[in-house]
PyMOL CGO cylinders between C-alpha atoms (Angstrom):
from pymol import cmd
from pymol.cgo import CYLINDER

trace = [
    CYLINDER, -59.49, 32.77, -12.91, -57.10, 31.98, -10.11, 0.3, 1, 1, 1, 1, 1, 1,
    CYLINDER, -57.10, 31.98, -10.11, -53.33, 31.59, -10.73, 0.3, 1, 1, 1, 1, 1, 1,
    CYLINDER, -53.33, 31.59, -10.73, -51.77, 28.39, -9.44, 0.3, 1, 1, 1, 1, 1, 1,
    CYLINDER, -51.77, 28.39, -9.44, -48.13, 28.15, -8.50, 0.3, 1, 1, 1, 1, 1, 1,
    CYLINDER, -48.13, 28.15, -8.50, -46.20, 25.16, -9.70, 0.3, 1, 1, 1, 1, 1, 1,
    CYLINDER, -46.20, 25.16, -9.70, -44.84, 23.88, -6.40, 0.3, 1, 1, 1, 1, 1, 1,
    CYLINDER, -44.84, 23.88, -6.40, -43.69, 20.51, -7.81, 0.3, 1, 1, 1, 1, 1, 1,
    CYLINDER, -43.69, 20.51, -7.81, -40.96, 22.15, -9.93, 0.3, 1, 1, 1, 1, 1, 1,
    CYLINDER, -40.96, 22.15, -9.93, -39.44, 23.72, -6.83, 0.3, 1, 1, 1, 1, 1, 1,
    CYLINDER, -39.44, 23.72, -6.83, -39.53, 20.44, -4.97, 0.3, 1, 1, 1, 1, 1, 1,
    CYLINDER, -39.53, 20.44, -4.97, -37.93, 18.63, -7.89, 0.3, 1, 1, 1, 1, 1, 1,
    CYLINDER, -37.93, 18.63, -7.89, -35.11, 21.19, -8.05, 0.3, 1, 1, 1, 1, 1, 1,
    CYLINDER, -35.11, 21.19, -8.05, -34.50, 20.77, -4.33, 0.3, 1, 1, 1, 1, 1, 1,
    CYLINDER, -34.50, 20.77, -4.33, -34.47, 16.95, -4.62, 0.3, 1, 1, 1, 1, 1, 1,
    CYLINDER, -34.47, 16.95, -4.62, -32.10, 17.12, -7.60, 0.3, 1, 1, 1, 1, 1, 1,
    CYLINDER, -32.10, 17.12, -7.60, -29.76, 19.45, -5.73, 0.3, 1, 1, 1, 1, 1, 1,
    CYLINDER, -29.76, 19.45, -5.73, -29.87, 17.21, -2.65, 0.3, 1, 1, 1, 1, 1, 1,
    CYLINDER, -29.87, 17.21, -2.65, -29.12, 14.04, -4.66, 0.3, 1, 1, 1, 1, 1, 1,
    CYLINDER, -29.12, 14.04, -4.66, -26.33, 15.78, -6.56, 0.3, 1, 1, 1, 1, 1, 1,
    CYLINDER, -26.33, 15.78, -6.56, -24.72, 16.90, -3.29, 0.3, 1, 1, 1, 1, 1, 1,
    CYLINDER, -24.72, 16.90, -3.29, -24.93, 13.39, -1.82, 0.3, 1, 1, 1, 1, 1, 1,
    CYLINDER, -24.93, 13.39, -1.82, -23.44, 11.94, -5.01, 0.3, 1, 1, 1, 1, 1, 1,
    CYLINDER, -23.44, 11.94, -5.01, -20.47, 14.35, -4.94, 0.3, 1, 1, 1, 1, 1, 1,
    CYLINDER, -20.47, 14.35, -4.94, -19.79, 13.77, -1.25, 0.3, 1, 1, 1, 1, 1, 1,
    CYLINDER, -19.79, 13.77, -1.25, -19.94, 10.00, -1.64, 0.3, 1, 1, 1, 1, 1, 1,
    CYLINDER, -19.94, 10.00, -1.64, -17.49, 9.82, -4.53, 0.3, 1, 1, 1, 1, 1, 1,
    CYLINDER, -17.49, 9.82, -4.53, -15.09, 12.42, -3.18, 0.3, 1, 1, 1, 1, 1, 1,
    CYLINDER, -15.09, 12.42, -3.18, -14.93, 10.52, 0.13, 0.3, 1, 1, 1, 1, 1, 1,
    CYLINDER, -14.93, 10.52, 0.13, -14.32, 7.16, -1.56, 0.3, 1, 1, 1, 1, 1, 1,
    CYLINDER, -14.32, 7.16, -1.56, -11.46, 8.54, -3.67, 0.3, 1, 1, 1, 1, 1, 1,
    CYLINDER, -11.46, 8.54, -3.67, -9.98, 10.08, -0.51, 0.3, 1, 1, 1, 1, 1, 1,
    CYLINDER, -9.98, 10.08, -0.51, -10.20, 6.69, 1.22, 0.3, 1, 1, 1, 1, 1, 1,
    CYLINDER, -10.20, 6.69, 1.22, -8.48, 4.95, -1.68, 0.3, 1, 1, 1, 1, 1, 1,
    CYLINDER, -8.48, 4.95, -1.68, -5.66, 7.50, -1.59, 0.3, 1, 1, 1, 1, 1, 1,
    CYLINDER, -5.66, 7.50, -1.59, -5.17, 6.85, 2.14, 0.3, 1, 1, 1, 1, 1, 1,
    CYLINDER, -5.17, 6.85, 2.14, -4.90, 3.11, 1.59, 0.3, 1, 1, 1, 1, 1, 1,
    CYLINDER, -4.90, 3.11, 1.59, -1.82, 3.40, -0.60, 0.3, 1, 1, 1, 1, 1, 1,
    CYLINDER, -1.82, 3.40, -0.60, 1.37, 4.67, 0.97, 0.3, 1, 1, 1, 1, 1, 1,
    CYLINDER, 1.37, 4.67, 0.97, 4.53, 6.30, -0.30, 0.3, 1, 1, 1, 1, 1, 1,
    CYLINDER, 4.53, 6.30, -0.30, 6.85, 4.57, 2.17, 0.3, 1, 1, 1, 1, 1, 1,
    CYLINDER, 6.85, 4.57, 2.17, 7.25, 0.96, 3.27, 0.3, 1, 1, 1, 1, 1, 1,
    CYLINDER, 7.25, 0.96, 3.27, 8.86, -0.14, 6.54, 0.3, 1, 1, 1, 1, 1, 1,
    CYLINDER, 8.86, -0.14, 6.54, 10.57, -3.52, 6.55, 0.3, 1, 1, 1, 1, 1, 1,
    CYLINDER, 10.57, -3.52, 6.55, 12.48, -5.26, 9.29, 0.3, 1, 1, 1, 1, 1, 1,
    CYLINDER, 12.48, -5.26, 9.29, 15.65, -7.05, 8.28, 0.3, 1, 1, 1, 1, 1, 1,
    CYLINDER, 15.65, -7.05, 8.28, 17.21, -9.75, 10.45, 0.3, 1, 1, 1, 1, 1, 1,
    CYLINDER, 17.21, -9.75, 10.45, 20.88, -10.56, 9.96, 0.3, 1, 1, 1, 1, 1, 1,
    CYLINDER, 20.88, -10.56, 9.96, 20.95, -14.26, 10.84, 0.3, 1, 1, 1, 1, 1, 1,
    CYLINDER, 20.95, -14.26, 10.84, 24.70, -14.26, 11.48, 0.3, 1, 1, 1, 1, 1, 1,
    CYLINDER, 24.70, -14.26, 11.48, 24.89, -11.37, 13.94, 0.3, 1, 1, 1, 1, 1, 1,
    CYLINDER, 24.89, -11.37, 13.94, 21.24, -11.69, 15.15, 0.3, 1, 1, 1, 1, 1, 1,
    CYLINDER, 21.24, -11.69, 15.15, 20.66, -7.96, 14.70, 0.3, 1, 1, 1, 1, 1, 1,
    CYLINDER, 20.66, -7.96, 14.70, 17.35, -6.44, 13.61, 0.3, 1, 1, 1, 1, 1, 1,
    CYLINDER, 17.35, -6.44, 13.61, 17.21, -3.32, 11.48, 0.3, 1, 1, 1, 1, 1, 1,
    CYLINDER, 17.21, -3.32, 11.48, 14.09, -1.32, 10.69, 0.3, 1, 1, 1, 1, 1, 1,
    CYLINDER, 14.09, -1.32, 10.69, 14.42, 0.19, 7.22, 0.3, 1, 1, 1, 1, 1, 1,
    CYLINDER, 14.42, 0.19, 7.22, 12.11, 2.72, 5.60, 0.3, 1, 1, 1, 1, 1, 1,
    CYLINDER, 12.11, 2.72, 5.60, 11.89, 2.37, 1.82, 0.3, 1, 1, 1, 1, 1, 1,
    CYLINDER, 11.89, 2.37, 1.82, 10.50, 5.06, -0.45, 0.3, 1, 1, 1, 1, 1, 1,
    CYLINDER, 10.50, 5.06, -0.45, 8.42, 3.39, -3.14, 0.3, 1, 1, 1, 1, 1, 1,
    CYLINDER, 8.42, 3.39, -3.14, 10.18, 2.96, -6.52, 0.3, 1, 1, 1, 1, 1, 1,
    CYLINDER, 10.18, 2.96, -6.52, 13.62, 3.76, -5.06, 0.3, 1, 1, 1, 1, 1, 1,
    CYLINDER, 13.62, 3.76, -5.06, 16.27, 1.13, -4.48, 0.3, 1, 1, 1, 1, 1, 1,
    CYLINDER, 16.27, 1.13, -4.48, 18.08, 0.88, -1.15, 0.3, 1, 1, 1, 1, 1, 1,
    CYLINDER, 18.08, 0.88, -1.15, 21.33, -1.01, -0.62, 0.3, 1, 1, 1, 1, 1, 1,
    CYLINDER, 21.33, -1.01, -0.62, 21.50, -2.96, 2.66, 0.3, 1, 1, 1, 1, 1, 1,
    CYLINDER, 21.50, -2.96, 2.66, 24.58, -5.13, 3.06, 0.3, 1, 1, 1, 1, 1, 1,
    CYLINDER, 24.58, -5.13, 3.06, 24.64, -7.47, 0.06, 0.3, 1, 1, 1, 1, 1, 1,
    CYLINDER, 24.64, -7.47, 0.06, 20.99, -6.78, -0.88, 0.3, 1, 1, 1, 1, 1, 1,
    CYLINDER, 20.99, -6.78, -0.88, 19.39, -4.21, -3.15, 0.3, 1, 1, 1, 1, 1, 1,
    CYLINDER, 19.39, -4.21, -3.15, 15.80, -3.75, -1.93, 0.3, 1, 1, 1, 1, 1, 1,
    CYLINDER, 15.80, -3.75, -1.93, 13.07, -1.89, -3.75, 0.3, 1, 1, 1, 1, 1, 1,
    CYLINDER, 13.07, -1.89, -3.75, 9.45, -1.43, -2.72, 0.3, 1, 1, 1, 1, 1, 1,
    CYLINDER, 9.45, -1.43, -2.72, 7.30, -0.86, -5.78, 0.3, 1, 1, 1, 1, 1, 1,
    CYLINDER, 7.30, -0.86, -5.78, 3.93, -0.38, -4.06, 0.3, 1, 1, 1, 1, 1, 1,
    CYLINDER, 3.93, -0.38, -4.06, 2.42, -0.73, -0.62, 0.3, 1, 1, 1, 1, 1, 1,
    CYLINDER, 2.42, -0.73, -0.62, -1.17, -0.76, 0.52, 0.3, 1, 1, 1, 1, 1, 1,
    CYLINDER, -1.17, -0.76, 0.52, -3.09, -0.83, 3.80, 0.3, 1, 1, 1, 1, 1, 1,
    CYLINDER, -3.09, -0.83, 3.80, -6.31, -2.77, 4.18, 0.3, 1, 1, 1, 1, 1, 1,
    CYLINDER, -6.31, -2.77, 4.18, -9.55, -0.84, 4.37, 0.3, 1, 1, 1, 1, 1, 1,
    CYLINDER, -9.55, -0.84, 4.37, -10.76, -2.79, 7.41, 0.3, 1, 1, 1, 1, 1, 1,
    CYLINDER, -10.76, -2.79, 7.41, -9.72, -1.64, 10.88, 0.3, 1, 1, 1, 1, 1, 1,
    CYLINDER, -9.72, -1.64, 10.88, -10.71, -4.78, 12.77, 0.3, 1, 1, 1, 1, 1, 1,
    CYLINDER, -10.71, -4.78, 12.77, -8.10, -6.96, 11.03, 0.3, 1, 1, 1, 1, 1, 1,
    CYLINDER, -8.10, -6.96, 11.03, -5.43, -4.67, 9.54, 0.3, 1, 1, 1, 1, 1, 1,
    CYLINDER, -5.43, -4.67, 9.54, -3.39, -6.05, 6.68, 0.3, 1, 1, 1, 1, 1, 1,
    CYLINDER, -3.39, -6.05, 6.68, -0.40, -4.44, 5.02, 0.3, 1, 1, 1, 1, 1, 1,
    CYLINDER, -0.40, -4.44, 5.02, 0.72, -5.64, 1.60, 0.3, 1, 1, 1, 1, 1, 1,
    CYLINDER, 0.72, -5.64, 1.60, 3.70, -4.50, -0.44, 0.3, 1, 1, 1, 1, 1, 1,
    CYLINDER, 3.70, -4.50, -0.44, 5.23, -5.44, -3.77, 0.3, 1, 1, 1, 1, 1, 1,
    CYLINDER, 5.23, -5.44, -3.77, 8.95, -5.84, -3.08, 0.3, 1, 1, 1, 1, 1, 1,
    CYLINDER, 8.95, -5.84, -3.08, 11.93, -6.71, -5.26, 0.3, 1, 1, 1, 1, 1, 1,
    CYLINDER, 11.93, -6.71, -5.26, 15.23, -7.91, -3.79, 0.3, 1, 1, 1, 1, 1, 1,
    CYLINDER, 15.23, -7.91, -3.79, 18.51, -8.55, -5.63, 0.3, 1, 1, 1, 1, 1, 1,
    CYLINDER, 18.51, -8.55, -5.63, 21.62, -10.21, -4.22, 0.3, 1, 1, 1, 1, 1, 1,
    CYLINDER, 21.62, -10.21, -4.22, 24.61, -8.01, -5.11, 0.3, 1, 1, 1, 1, 1, 1,
    CYLINDER, 24.61, -8.01, -5.11, 27.16, -10.76, -4.47, 0.3, 1, 1, 1, 1, 1, 1,
    CYLINDER, 27.16, -10.76, -4.47, 25.87, -12.72, -7.47, 0.3, 1, 1, 1, 1, 1, 1,
    CYLINDER, 25.87, -12.72, -7.47, 27.89, -11.21, -10.32, 0.3, 1, 1, 1, 1, 1, 1,
    CYLINDER, 27.89, -11.21, -10.32, 26.72, -13.72, -12.95, 0.3, 1, 1, 1, 1, 1, 1,
    CYLINDER, 26.72, -13.72, -12.95, 23.38, -12.11, -13.63, 0.3, 1, 1, 1, 1, 1, 1,
    CYLINDER, 23.38, -12.11, -13.63, 22.60, -9.16, -11.37, 0.3, 1, 1, 1, 1, 1, 1,
    CYLINDER, 22.60, -9.16, -11.37, 19.24, -8.48, -13.02, 0.3, 1, 1, 1, 1, 1, 1,
    CYLINDER, 19.24, -8.48, -13.02, 17.68, -11.62, -11.52, 0.3, 1, 1, 1, 1, 1, 1,
    CYLINDER, 17.68, -11.62, -11.52, 15.71, -11.04, -8.33, 0.3, 1, 1, 1, 1, 1, 1,
    CYLINDER, 15.71, -11.04, -8.33, 16.02, -13.43, -5.41, 0.3, 1, 1, 1, 1, 1, 1,
    CYLINDER, 16.02, -13.43, -5.41, 12.60, -12.15, -4.34, 0.3, 1, 1, 1, 1, 1, 1,
    CYLINDER, 12.60, -12.15, -4.34, 10.04, -10.49, -6.59, 0.3, 1, 1, 1, 1, 1, 1,
    CYLINDER, 10.04, -10.49, -6.59, 6.49, -10.46, -5.30, 0.3, 1, 1, 1, 1, 1, 1,
    CYLINDER, 6.49, -10.46, -5.30, 3.91, -9.40, -2.75, 0.3, 1, 1, 1, 1, 1, 1,
    CYLINDER, 3.91, -9.40, -2.75, 4.65, -9.54, 0.97, 0.3, 1, 1, 1, 1, 1, 1,
    CYLINDER, 4.65, -9.54, 0.97, 1.92, -9.70, 3.60, 0.3, 1, 1, 1, 1, 1, 1,
    CYLINDER, 1.92, -9.70, 3.60, 2.47, -8.39, 7.13, 0.3, 1, 1, 1, 1, 1, 1,
    CYLINDER, 2.47, -8.39, 7.13, 0.09, -10.81, 8.82, 0.3, 1, 1, 1, 1, 1, 1,
    CYLINDER, 0.09, -10.81, 8.82, 1.26, -13.92, 6.94, 0.3, 1, 1, 1, 1, 1, 1,
    CYLINDER, 1.26, -13.92, 6.94, 4.92, -13.77, 5.90, 0.3, 1, 1, 1, 1, 1, 1,
    CYLINDER, 4.92, -13.77, 5.90, 4.90, -17.50, 5.13, 0.3, 1, 1, 1, 1, 1, 1,
    CYLINDER, 4.90, -17.50, 5.13, 2.49, -17.10, 2.18, 0.3, 1, 1, 1, 1, 1, 1,
    CYLINDER, 2.49, -17.10, 2.18, 5.26, -15.77, -0.04, 0.3, 1, 1, 1, 1, 1, 1,
    CYLINDER, 5.26, -15.77, -0.04, 8.45, -16.18, 2.01, 0.3, 1, 1, 1, 1, 1, 1,
    CYLINDER, 8.45, -16.18, 2.01, 11.76, -14.43, 1.43, 0.3, 1, 1, 1, 1, 1, 1,
    CYLINDER, 11.76, -14.43, 1.43, 14.46, -17.13, 1.43, 0.3, 1, 1, 1, 1, 1, 1,
    CYLINDER, 14.46, -17.13, 1.43, 18.08, -16.04, 1.86, 0.3, 1, 1, 1, 1, 1, 1,
    CYLINDER, 18.08, -16.04, 1.86, 20.93, -17.73, 3.78, 0.3, 1, 1, 1, 1, 1, 1,
    CYLINDER, 20.93, -17.73, 3.78, 21.96, -14.53, 5.63, 0.3, 1, 1, 1, 1, 1, 1,
    CYLINDER, 21.96, -14.53, 5.63, 18.93, -12.22, 5.81, 0.3, 1, 1, 1, 1, 1, 1,
    CYLINDER, 18.93, -12.22, 5.81, 15.24, -12.42, 6.65, 0.3, 1, 1, 1, 1, 1, 1,
    CYLINDER, 15.24, -12.42, 6.65, 12.87, -9.61, 5.65, 0.3, 1, 1, 1, 1, 1, 1,
    CYLINDER, 12.87, -9.61, 5.65, 9.45, -8.88, 7.20, 0.3, 1, 1, 1, 1, 1, 1,
    CYLINDER, 9.45, -8.88, 7.20, 6.94, -6.28, 6.14, 0.3, 1, 1, 1, 1, 1, 1,
    CYLINDER, 6.94, -6.28, 6.14, 6.01, -3.98, 9.04, 0.3, 1, 1, 1, 1, 1, 1,
    CYLINDER, 6.01, -3.98, 9.04, 4.16, -0.86, 7.93, 0.3, 1, 1, 1, 1, 1, 1,
    CYLINDER, 4.16, -0.86, 7.93, 2.95, 1.18, 4.96, 0.3, 1, 1, 1, 1, 1, 1,
    CYLINDER, 2.95, 1.18, 4.96, 2.46, 4.94, 5.24, 0.3, 1, 1, 1, 1, 1, 1,
]
cmd.load_cgo(trace, "trace")
């Protein structure tokens, strides 16, 4: 009687190892890509309409920055995953510090888009704010 080797078991182990490796690489890469889309800092450009001066401000997410009469806070920023048409979005809150009646009310509280600032515009008599970059 001749002994036969079970070659299929070896092939199945190799296929299982190969598929497991592909699975791990795919999901580790996608989580890395998601982490790169969200940034810790947001750059905004502020125009003082009275003096016509532009200022580029870097905001650390979840920290408030005082600029003139405004308290600006970037809660979250995100880059688009497509390189052909890059889009930067940020959730920004702005308070006017000259309004002493109720200083907890935001004059702007929402998402800003770098490519289309008119979708959710910031309306203030002295300042204009544009989203520039997320990193």
